[in-house]
TIGULO-947843 format. One line per field, with one value per atom (N, C-alpha, C, O): y negated, z, x negated; atom name; residue number from 1. Coordinates in Angstrom, 2 decimals. Atoms other than C-alpha are relative to their C-alpha. Layout:
# TIGULO-947843
Y = (Y	...)
Z = (Z	...)
X = (X	...)
mike = (CA	...)
marmar = (NUM	...)
# end
This chain:
# TIGULO-947843
Y = (-1.33	-5.47	0.04	0.08	-0.34	-5.12	1.41	2.29	-1.19	-2.16	0.48	0.09	-0.06	-0.88	1.02	1.92	-1.70	1.82	0.32	1.36	0.16	0.94	0.56	0.57	-1.32	3.38	-1.68	-1.61	1.05	-0.67	-1.13	-0.79	0.92	-3.74	-1.71	-2.48	1.34	-6.95	-0.84	-0.87	1.64	-10.33	0.89	0.12	-0.64	-7.51	0.97	1.40	-1.24	-5.26	0.72	0.45	-1.38	-2.18	0.17	0.58	-0.10	-2.24	1.25	1.93	-1.59	0.76	0.78	0.37	-1.18	4.17	0.23	0.70	-0.49	4.65	1.36	1.90	-0.88	7.39	0.45	-0.28	0.05	8.59	-0.07	0.50	0.40	7.11	0.60	0.41	-0.17	8.72	-0.34	-0.10	0.31	7.56	0.81	0.85	-0.34	9.72	-0.10	-0.45	0.14	9.84	1.04	1.81	-1.13	11.83	-0.26	-0.97	0.46	11.55	1.10	2.19	-1.26	13.17	0.54	-0.51	-0.98	15.45	-0.91	-1.58	0.13	14.15	-1.54	-2.42	1.72	10.50	-0.94	-2.17	1.30	9.30	0.16	-0.28	0.18	9.86	-1.54	-2.28	1.41	6.71	-0.72	-1.54	1.15	4.80	-0.23	-1.38	0.38	5.43	0.23	1.43	-0.27	5.51	0.63	1.86	-0.05	5.66	2.04	2.67	-1.08	9.06	0.13	0.99	0.05	8.61	0.17	0.03	-0.14	9.23	-1.08	-0.85	1.64	5.93	-0.44	0.12	0.06	4.44	-1.54	-2.32	0.83	1.78	-0.89	-0.22	1.09	-1.16	0.93	1.08	-0.72	0.83	1.40	1.95	-0.79	4.02	0.07	0.89	0.63	2.25	-0.12	0.61	0.24	0.53	1.50	1.49	-0.89	4.09	0.86	1.76	-0.83	5.69	-1.26	-1.13	0.76	2.50	0.08	0.24	0.35	2.08	1.71	1.83	-1.06	5.75	-0.15	0.17	0.22	4.82	-0.88	-0.83	1.73	1.15	0.51	-0.10	0.29	2.88	1.12	1.01	-0.48	5.49	-0.71	-0.15	0.54	2.67	-0.27	0.78	0.89	0.51	1.26	0.61	-0.58	3.55	0.93	1.58	-0.39	4.62	-1.60	-1.39	1.25	0.90	-0.06	-0.41	0.03	1.16	0.51	-0.05	-1.13	4.01	-0.20	0.40	0.62	2.45	-1.24	-1.07	1.31	-1.03	0.92	0.95	-0.54	1.22	0.51	0.53	-0.91	3.09	-1.29	-1.13	0.38	-0.39	-0.04	0.29	0.37	-1.05	-0.97	-0.93	1.17	-4.62	0.41	-0.43	-0.75	-2.31	1.22	1.96	-1.42	0.83	0.17	-0.18	-0.49	1.99	1.33	2.40	-1.28	4.32	0.64	1.86	-0.28	4.85	0.78	0.48	-0.25	6.89	1.03	1.32	-0.76	9.33	1.06	1.53	-1.29	12.73	0.17	-0.48	-0.68	14.28	1.68	2.24	-1.32	17.54	0.56	-0.22	-0.32	19.55	0.61	1.62	-0.48	20.15	0.99	1.86	-0.63	21.99	0.16	-0.34	0.88	21.78	-1.12	-1.60	0.90	19.00	-1.26	-2.39	1.27	16.86	0.11	1.12	0.10	15.94	-1.38	-2.53	0.67	14.48	-0.80	-0.26	0.70	11.33	-0.49	-1.15	0.12	11.01	-1.06	-0.74	0.88	7.61	0.28	0.28	-0.10	8.23	-0.77	-1.11	0.32	6.52	-0.14	0.40	-0.18	5.76	-1.32	-2.36	0.92	3.56	-1.02	-0.39	0.81	0.79	-1.58	-2.46	1.30	-2.56	-0.37	0.13	0.56	-4.89	-1.83	-2.74	1.67	-8.39	-0.82	-0.44	0.61	-10.80	-0.95	-1.88	0.84	-12.27	-1.57	-2.00	1.60	-16.19	0.01	0.45	0.31	-17.20	-1.85	-2.65	1.69	-20.58	-0.59	-0.03	0.75	-23.12	0.33	0.69	0.26	-23.26	1.82	2.06	-1.37	-19.24	0.30	0.84	-0.41	-19.53	-0.61	-0.25	0.63	-21.60	0.59	0.11	-1.00	-19.00	0.41	0.86	-0.27	-18.85	1.27	1.52	-1.22	-15.45	0.25	1.34	-0.18	-15.44	-0.89	-0.82	1.09	-18.03	0.95	2.08	-1.13	-16.27	-0.11	-1.02	-0.18	-14.93	0.45	1.65	-0.35	-15.22	0.88	0.54	-0.37	-12.50	0.06	-0.16	-0.05	-11.98	0.93	2.12	-0.96	-10.89	1.81	2.03	-1.44	-6.85	0.65	0.94	-0.59	-5.28	0.71	1.35	-1.16	-2.35	0.97	1.14	-1.10	0.71	0.71	0.44	-1.66	4.09	-1.39	-1.46	0.13	1.74	-1.80	-2.71	1.58	-1.51	0.43	-0.16	-0.33	0.14	-0.37	-0.92	-0.34	0.62	-0.90	-0.87	1.19	-2.73	-0.55	-0.49	0.55	-4.24	0.45	-0.36	-0.58	-1.93	-0.79	-1.38	0.45	-3.16	-1.55	-2.07	1.43	-6.64	0.22	0.36	-0.16	-6.15	0.00	-1.16	-0.71	-4.76	-0.95	-1.15	1.43	-8.07	-0.98	-2.12	1.23	-10.23	-0.58	0.28	0.24	-12.21	0.08	-0.38	-0.29	-11.27	-0.80	-0.70	1.68	-14.39	-0.10	0.08	0.67	-15.56	-1.29	-1.99	1.12	-18.38	-0.98	-0.60	0.81	-21.58	-0.26	-0.97)
Z = (0.33	-1.72	0.85	2.08	-0.89	-0.93	0.47	-0.37	-0.16	1.12	1.10	2.27	-0.51	2.28	0.08	-0.76	0.05	3.57	-1.02	-0.87	0.43	1.30	-1.03	-1.43	1.57	-2.06	-1.31	-2.49	1.19	-3.80	0.53	1.50	0.18	-3.63	0.07	-0.89	0.64	-3.29	-0.36	0.29	0.62	-5.39	-0.77	-0.92	0.81	-7.60	-1.07	-0.83	0.59	-10.40	-0.59	-1.16	0.42	-11.08	-1.11	-1.55	1.34	-14.40	-0.44	-1.46	0.12	-13.75	1.22	2.38	-1.62	-11.43	-0.24	-1.28	0.52	-11.52	0.75	0.55	-0.64	-9.37	1.28	1.47	-1.86	-5.30	0.19	-0.42	-0.30	-3.55	1.51	2.43	-1.08	-0.72	0.90	0.60	-1.01	2.13	1.12	1.73	-0.94	4.67	0.72	0.24	-1.07	7.84	1.06	1.31	-0.62	10.27	1.35	1.44	-0.91	13.93	1.06	1.13	-0.98	17.08	0.78	0.72	-0.97	19.45	1.03	1.47	-1.32	22.45	0.19	-0.36	-0.14	23.37	0.64	0.60	-0.34	25.11	-0.81	-0.31	1.05	21.96	-0.51	-0.76	1.12	20.27	1.83	1.84	-0.93	23.90	0.95	1.31	-0.54	25.93	1.34	1.53	-1.68	29.70	0.73	0.78	-0.69	31.67	-0.52	-1.57	0.45	32.00	0.71	0.31	-0.06	33.35	-1.27	-2.45	1.45	31.06	-0.21	-1.41	0.11	30.77	-1.17	-1.22	1.80	26.80	0.69	1.12	-0.71	28.25	-1.44	-2.30	1.02	25.59	-0.98	-2.20	1.25	24.04	-0.14	-0.82	0.72	24.05	-1.41	-2.33	0.66	22.24	-1.32	-2.31	1.06	20.11	-0.92	-2.03	1.01	19.14	-0.51	-1.25	1.05	17.83	-0.85	-1.52	0.76	15.97	-1.23	-2.41	0.26	14.85	-1.75	-2.92	1.17	13.14	-1.24	-2.33	1.06	11.07	-1.00	-2.22	0.71	10.29	-1.40	-2.42	0.60	8.95	-1.50	-2.53	0.75	6.96	-1.48	-2.57	1.14	4.64	0.01	-0.22	0.54	4.26	-1.03	-1.91	0.76	2.30	-1.29	-2.28	0.59	0.91	-1.03	-2.24	0.64	-0.51	-0.86	-2.03	1.06	-1.94	-1.04	-2.07	1.12	-3.95	-0.99	-2.06	0.68	-5.21	-0.63	-1.83	0.41	-6.13	-1.29	-2.40	1.20	-8.01	-0.87	-1.96	1.10	-9.97	-1.06	-2.27	0.78	-10.80	0.55	-0.31	-0.17	-8.93	0.91	1.54	-1.35	-6.44	0.94	1.66	-1.38	-4.20	0.07	-0.91	-0.31	-2.42	0.76	1.83	-0.41	-2.09	0.98	0.82	-0.50	0.54	0.72	0.88	-1.00	2.57	1.41	2.10	-0.87	4.89	0.72	-0.06	-0.48	7.70	-0.20	-0.68	-0.53	8.28	0.72	0.56	-0.91	10.57	0.33	0.60	-0.68	11.35	0.70	0.74	-0.95	13.46	-0.80	-1.37	1.00	11.40	0.37	-0.47	-0.81	14.37	0.83	0.95	-1.43	17.92	0.44	1.54	-0.45	17.59	-1.15	-1.08	1.06	14.69	-0.52	-0.97	0.65	13.66	-1.03	-0.75	1.08	10.05	0.03	0.47	0.00	9.66	-1.49	-1.94	1.33	5.99	-0.23	0.10	0.49	4.67	-1.48	-2.23	1.61	1.29	-0.45	0.49	0.40	-0.81	-1.88	-2.73	1.91	-4.73	-0.31	0.26	0.00	-6.00	-1.45	-2.50	0.48	-8.00	-0.93	-0.22	0.26	-10.46	-0.23	-1.07	-0.20	-9.39	-0.33	0.33	0.30	-11.37	1.30	1.62	-0.12	-9.46	-0.27	-1.05	1.46	-10.17	0.17	1.20	-0.38	-10.31	-0.02	-0.76	-0.81	-8.34	-0.03	0.44	-0.04	-9.44	1.45	2.36	-1.49	-6.64	0.82	2.00	-0.62	-6.15	0.52	1.31	-0.55	-5.58	1.72	2.78	-1.44	-3.18	1.43	2.56	-0.84	-1.17	0.62	1.53	-0.53	-0.66	-0.71	-0.26	0.59	-3.52	-0.30	-0.75	0.30	-3.91	-1.37	-1.74	1.37	-7.61	-0.77	-1.95	0.78	-9.06	-1.09	-0.72	1.02	-12.15	0.39	0.73	0.19	-12.15	-0.84	-1.12	1.12	-14.67	0.47	1.26	-0.66	-14.43	-1.06	-2.27	0.92	-15.61	-0.57	-0.29	0.91	-18.56	0.76	1.91	-0.01	-18.59	-0.87	-1.88	1.06	-20.41	-0.36	0.50	-0.05	-22.54	0.28	0.89	-0.97	-21.70	0.62	0.44	-0.03	-20.22	0.55	0.19	-0.64	-18.26	-0.59	0.04	0.72	-20.56	-0.38	0.15	0.45	-22.20	1.40	1.50	-1.25	-18.90	0.69	1.36	-0.72	-17.85	-0.94	-0.64	1.37	-21.05	0.17	0.08	-0.18	-20.48	1.10	1.00	-1.23	-16.91	-0.18	0.36	0.70	-18.45	-0.58	0.20	1.20	-21.03	1.05	1.25	-0.78	-18.57	0.73	1.02	-1.32	-16.04	-0.98	-0.50	0.66	-18.66	-0.26	-0.51	-0.11	-18.91	-1.50	-2.64	1.52	-21.48	0.00	-0.59	1.03	-21.98	-0.88	-0.78	0.45	-25.00	-0.13	0.88	-0.15	-25.92	-1.16	-2.30	1.00	-27.43	-0.74	-1.75)
X = (-0.88	-5.61	1.48	1.48	-0.67	-2.02	0.10	-0.01	-0.37	-1.33	1.49	1.49	-1.00	2.16	0.50	0.51	-0.60	3.86	1.91	2.54	-0.95	7.14	-0.06	-1.22	0.29	7.57	-0.01	-0.33	-0.16	8.19	-0.63	-1.30	0.67	6.83	1.30	1.34	-0.88	9.63	-0.86	-1.90	0.69	8.25	-1.03	-1.97	1.40	5.44	1.30	2.43	-0.48	6.37	-1.11	-2.17	1.41	4.47	0.19	1.27	0.42	3.03	-0.83	-0.69	0.03	1.07	-0.13	-0.27	0.40	0.62	-1.55	-2.00	1.70	-3.11	-0.31	-1.40	-0.17	-2.45	-0.57	-1.54	0.52	-3.43	-1.17	-2.07	0.64	-5.32	-0.33	0.47	0.12	-7.20	-1.71	-2.88	1.31	-9.67	0.18	1.25	-0.07	-10.99	-1.11	-2.19	1.06	-12.95	0.11	1.05	-0.12	-14.21	-0.35	-1.36	0.11	-14.01	-0.21	0.34	0.59	-16.08	1.24	1.88	-0.76	-13.32	-0.38	0.55	0.66	-15.81	0.68	0.01	0.25	-14.35	-0.87	-0.87	0.99	-17.14	-1.06	-2.10	0.67	-19.01	-0.09	-1.04	-0.35	-16.94	-0.17	0.75	0.46	-18.00	1.13	1.38	-1.22	-14.77	-0.13	0.07	0.76	-15.84	1.35	1.29	-1.32	-12.04	0.40	0.43	-0.25	-11.19	1.66	2.45	-1.51	-7.83	1.12	0.81	-0.88	-4.59	0.08	0.19	-0.65	-3.83	-0.94	-2.03	0.41	-4.88	-0.58	0.27	0.75	-7.38	-0.44	-1.03	1.00	-8.65	-0.95	-1.00	1.12	-11.15	0.04	-0.83	-0.03	-9.69	1.10	1.16	-1.05	-6.76	-1.08	-1.00	0.76	-9.90	-0.81	-1.33	0.77	-11.32	1.03	0.64	-1.18	-7.75	-0.15	-1.17	-0.40	-6.91	-1.42	-1.10	0.88	-10.94	0.07	-0.28	0.40	-10.52	0.71	0.25	-1.23	-7.29	-0.43	-0.25	0.34	-8.84	-1.39	-1.72	0.95	-11.75	0.17	-0.49	-0.79	-9.73	0.75	0.72	-0.53	-7.68	-0.88	-1.47	0.93	-10.47	-0.83	-1.39	0.63	-12.17	1.25	0.91	-1.05	-8.54	-0.15	-0.11	-0.59	-8.19	-1.35	-1.19	0.86	-11.95	-0.15	-0.54	-0.89	-10.91	1.09	1.23	-1.50	-7.73	-0.81	-0.64	1.17	-10.34	-0.27	0.26	0.67	-12.38	0.70	0.13	-0.84	-9.80	0.50	0.65	-0.60	-8.38	0.90	1.72	-1.24	-5.55	-0.30	-1.36	0.29	-4.82	1.35	1.89	-0.87	-2.21	0.26	0.15	-0.24	-1.25	1.64	2.13	-1.26	1.98	0.30	-0.29	-0.19	3.58	-0.97	-0.85	1.53	0.45	0.74	1.72	-0.06	0.37	-1.23	-2.13	0.46	-1.44	-0.05	0.98	0.09	-2.82	-1.04	-2.07	1.52	-5.26	0.68	1.74	0.27	-6.21	-1.42	-2.37	1.08	-8.84	-0.91	-0.52	0.82	-12.11	-0.59	-0.83	0.58	-13.82	0.13	1.25	-0.29	-13.75	-0.53	-0.26	0.43	-15.86	0.19	-0.28	-0.33	-14.80	1.80	2.32	-1.37	-11.16	0.17	-0.15	0.11	-10.39	0.91	1.93	-1.13	-8.13	0.13	-0.81	-0.09	-6.73	0.98	2.12	-1.07	-4.86	0.01	-0.97	-0.32	-3.32	0.85	1.56	-0.96	-1.09	0.07	-0.64	-0.24	0.20	-0.84	-0.53	1.03	-2.78	0.70	0.66	-0.44	-1.26	-0.02	-0.49	0.35	-1.25	1.09	1.85	-1.04	1.25	-0.02	-0.51	-0.09	2.12	1.01	2.14	-1.32	3.85	0.94	0.74	-0.54	7.01	0.10	-0.42	0.13	7.46	1.25	2.12	-1.95	10.59	-0.50	-1.31	-0.12	11.63	0.53	1.13	-0.19	11.94	1.15	1.15	-0.99	15.29	0.44	1.35	-0.58	15.65	-0.85	-0.50	0.58	12.40	0.75	0.43	-0.38	14.42	1.37	2.04	-1.07	17.04	1.61	2.66	-1.55	19.63	-0.36	-1.48	0.43	19.73	0.83	0.40	-0.32	21.85	-1.15	-0.83	0.90	18.90	-0.80	-1.12	0.47	17.39	-1.61	-2.37	1.70	13.99	-0.92	-1.05	0.87	11.39	-1.36	-2.25	1.53	8.68	-1.07	-0.94	0.90	5.42	-0.31	-0.12	0.26	4.00	-0.24	-0.62	0.15	3.88	-0.59	0.05	0.97	1.19	0.25	0.86	-0.57	1.95	-0.36	-1.42	-0.20	2.65	0.79	1.98	-1.42	4.56	1.20	2.38	-1.10	6.26	0.71	1.24	-0.21	6.95	1.76	2.70	-1.47	10.31	1.27	2.37	-0.36	11.19	0.61	1.65	-0.14	10.74	1.33	2.52	-0.48	12.09	2.04	2.97	-1.51	15.72	0.56	1.64	-0.28	15.69	0.43	1.41	-0.43	15.85	0.83	1.77	-1.46	18.40	0.96	1.33	-0.96	20.78	0.42	1.60	-0.81	20.66	0.01	-0.06	-0.07	20.78	1.06	1.91	-1.18	23.49	1.38	1.25	-1.04	26.83	0.99	2.06	-1.28	28.79	-0.52	-1.74	0.49	28.47	-0.66	-0.62	0.98	26.27	0.99	1.23	-0.63	28.40	-1.12	-1.04)
mike = (N	CA	C	O	N	CA	C	O	N	CA	C	O	N	CA	C	O	N	CA	C	O	N	CA	C	O	N	CA	C	O	N	CA	C	O	N	CA	C	O	N	CA	C	O	N	CA	C	O	N	CA	C	O	N	CA	C	O	N	CA	C	O	N	CA	C	O	N	CA	C	O	N	CA	C	O	N	CA	C	O	N	CA	C	O	N	CA	C	O	N	CA	C	O	N	CA	C	O	N	CA	C	O	N	CA	C	O	N	CA	C	O	N	CA	C	O	N	CA	C	O	N	CA	C	O	N	CA	C	O	N	CA	C	O	N	CA	C	O	N	CA	C	O	N	CA	C	O	N	CA	C	O	N	CA	C	O	N	CA	C	O	N	CA	C	O	N	CA	C	O	N	CA	C	O	N	CA	C	O	N	CA	C	O	N	CA	C	O	N	CA	C	O	N	CA	C	O	N	CA	C	O	N	CA	C	O	N	CA	C	O	N	CA	C	O	N	CA	C	O	N	CA	C	O	N	CA	C	O	N	CA	C	O	N	CA	C	O	N	CA	C	O	N	CA	C	O	N	CA	C	O	N	CA	C	O	N	CA	C	O	N	CA	C	O	N	CA	C	O	N	CA	C	O	N	CA	C	O	N	CA	C	O	N	CA	C	O	N	CA	C	O	N	CA	C	O	N	CA	C	O	N	CA	C	O	N	CA	C	O	N	CA	C	O	N	CA	C	O	N	CA	C	O	N	CA	C	O	N	CA	C	O	N	CA	C	O	N	CA	C	O	N	CA	C	O	N	CA	C	O	N	CA	C	O	N	CA	C	O	N	CA	C	O	N	CA	C	O	N	CA	C	O	N	CA	C	O	N	CA	C	O	N	CA	C	O	N	CA	C	O	N	CA	C	O	N	CA	C	O	N	CA	C	O	N	CA	C	O	N	CA	C	O	N	CA	C	O	N	CA	C	O	N	CA	C	O	N	CA	C	O	N	CA	C	O	N	CA	C	O	N	CA	C	O	N	CA	C	O	N	CA	C	O	N	CA	C	O	N	CA	C	O	N	CA	C	O	N	CA	C	O	N	CA	C	O	N	CA	C	O	N	CA	C	O	N	CA	C	O	N	CA	C	O	N	CA	C	O	N	CA	C	O	N	CA	C	O	N	CA	C	O	N	CA	C	O	N	CA	C	O	N	CA	C	O	N	CA	C	O	N	CA	C	O	N	CA	C	O	N	CA	C	O	N	CA	C	O	N	CA	C	O	N	CA	C	O	N	CA	C	O	N	CA	C	O	N	CA	C	O	N	CA	C	O	N	CA	C	O	N	CA	C	O	N	CA	C	O	N	CA	C	O	N	CA	C	O	N	CA	C	O	N	CA	C	O	N	CA	C	O	N	CA	C	O	N	CA	C	O	N	CA	C	O	N	CA	C	O	N	CA	C	O	N	CA	C	O	N	CA	C	O	N	CA	C	O	N	CA	C	O	N	CA	C	O)
marmar = (1	1	1	1	2	2	2	2	3	3	3	3	4	4	4	4	5	5	5	5	6	6	6	6	7	7	7	7	8	8	8	8	9	9	9	9	10	10	10	10	11	11	11	11	12	12	12	12	13	13	13	13	14	14	14	14	15	15	15	15	16	16	16	16	17	17	17	17	18	18	18	18	19	19	19	19	20	20	20	20	21	21	21	21	22	22	22	22	23	23	23	23	24	24	24	24	25	25	25	25	26	26	26	26	27	27	27	27	28	28	28	28	29	29	29	29	30	30	30	30	31	31	31	31	32	32	32	32	33	33	33	33	34	34	34	34	35	35	35	35	36	36	36	36	37	37	37	37	38	38	38	38	39	39	39	39	40	40	40	40	41	41	41	41	42	42	42	42	43	43	43	43	44	44	44	44	45	45	45	45	46	46	46	46	47	47	47	47	48	48	48	48	49	49	49	49	50	50	50	50	51	51	51	51	52	52	52	52	53	53	53	53	54	54	54	54	55	55	55	55	56	56	56	56	57	57	57	57	58	58	58	58	59	59	59	59	60	60	60	60	61	61	61	61	62	62	62	62	63	63	63	63	64	64	64	64	65	65	65	65	66	66	66	66	67	67	67	67	68	68	68	68	69	69	69	69	70	70	70	70	71	71	71	71	72	72	72	72	73	73	73	73	74	74	74	74	75	75	75	75	76	76	76	76	77	77	77	77	78	78	78	78	79	79	79	79	80	80	80	80	81	81	81	81	82	82	82	82	83	83	83	83	84	84	84	84	85	85	85	85	86	86	86	86	87	87	87	87	88	88	88	88	89	89	89	89	90	90	90	90	91	91	91	91	92	92	92	92	93	93	93	93	94	94	94	94	95	95	95	95	96	96	96	96	97	97	97	97	98	98	98	98	99	99	99	99	100	100	100	100	101	101	101	101	102	102	102	102	103	103	103	103	104	104	104	104	105	105	105	105	106	106	106	106	107	107	107	107	108	108	108	108	109	109	109	109	110	110	110	110	111	111	111	111	112	112	112	112	113	113	113	113	114	114	114	114	115	115	115	115	116	116	116	116	117	117	117	117	118	118	118	118	119	119	119	119	120	120	120	120	121	121	121	121	122	122	122	122	123	123	123	123	124	124	124	124	125	125	125	125	126	126	126	126	127	127	127	127	128	128	128	128	129	129	129	129	130	130	130	130	131	131	131	131	132	132	132	132	133	133	133	133	134	134	134	134	135	135	135	135	136	136	136	136	137	137	137	137	138	138	138	138	139	139	139	139	140	140	140	140	141	141	141	141	142	142	142	142	143	143	143	143	144	144	144	144	145	145	145	145	146	146	146	146)
# end
């Protein structure tokens, strides 16, 4: 599953927006419970692993919920956290679950020719079809065909 912090996905067209995807985990406020042994203020390797593990767990849960909703990508992923009690902290990963179809790029465009035509993959019927067709029509060449 593609998970990005951006609002769009270059090389893809969003064909369905499936809604919010949320993944939540709770972590103990006591760093020693997680196996951190150093008492110093320095962020040791174990301390960093502790911090990263909570965010990775929240991302994994968010991806699982998005996949269950039929998504293959998540846009605008963010984190949030709050103290639940003096013992627990909540970490939340959230974003927009979408279905994204790859745009087929001809060989010369892939080689770096920015103005090469691009042929998009088929778009299933749905609310974005009209917008997609209008965009494609607006980008079509206006010169008459001989």
